[in-house]
N, C-alpha and C positions, 0 to 999 in steps of 0.2 A: 452534562452527563457522558462518560466514556465507557464503553464497551467493546469487548473482545470482538474482532472481526468476525462474521457470520457470513458465509458464502450465500447461502439460500437468502438472507436477509440485506445485504449490503453489496452486493457485486457491482452492482448498476451504478452506485454511487462512488464505489471504489476505482473503478474504469474512469468515470467522470474528474475525479479529484486528480489521479494520476496525470490523464492527459491534459488537465489544466497547468500541471505542475511541469510540463514538457514546455507547454506555451509559455509559460513565465519564464522557464530557464533558458529555452534555446529559441525563443522567438515563433515557433511552430510545432507541429505535433509530428513531423515527419518520421522522427526516429522512434516514434511511441511503438509502433507495430501494430498487431491487430488486436482488439478486444480479446480474443480467445488465447492468444500468446501471453497476454497481461494476466487475464484470469487464471492459467494454469501456473503461471510464475507465482502470484499472489496464494493461490491455494498451496501450492508445494510449501512456500515459506512460512505460511502461516502454520502448517501443520507442522514445520521445524522448529519454530518459535512461536508457539501459540499464544504466549503474553506478549510480543513484540508487534502487533498488527491490532491497532485499535482505532474506534469509531467516533467520532465526538458527535453526539447528539444533542439538538437544542431542547428546549422546554417540552415541545410538540412529538418531541423524538425522531425529529427530522434530522439526517444525516448532513453535517455542516462541516465535516473535515476530518482527517485520518491521520493517524501517526504511525511510521513504520519504523521497526528497529528491530537488527539483527545482528548476527556477529558476523564478520568477514576475518580474512587473513591476510596480512600484508605479505612483501616479496619475502620475508624470512619464513614464514610461517605460523609467525604471533600472530593471536586472535585478537580482535577489538570489535568494540562494540560500535554501531552506526545508529 
């Protein structure tokens, strides 16, 4: 099942998933920063793009993954999705 990110329900899982993504991408979580900074960023972005931050749940409704999608601008100012 896929649900919209809810900071009340999914904050711990979202932080753990993002930290793991840093380890997988960069070899460690040194650049991850603090949990508070990540949650502030995530909450701000989820408010901007409410349909872009999703949590994947297993059959017992336990979070098992997340999807982040939002709009960025390139050097010329053109908008594109990530």
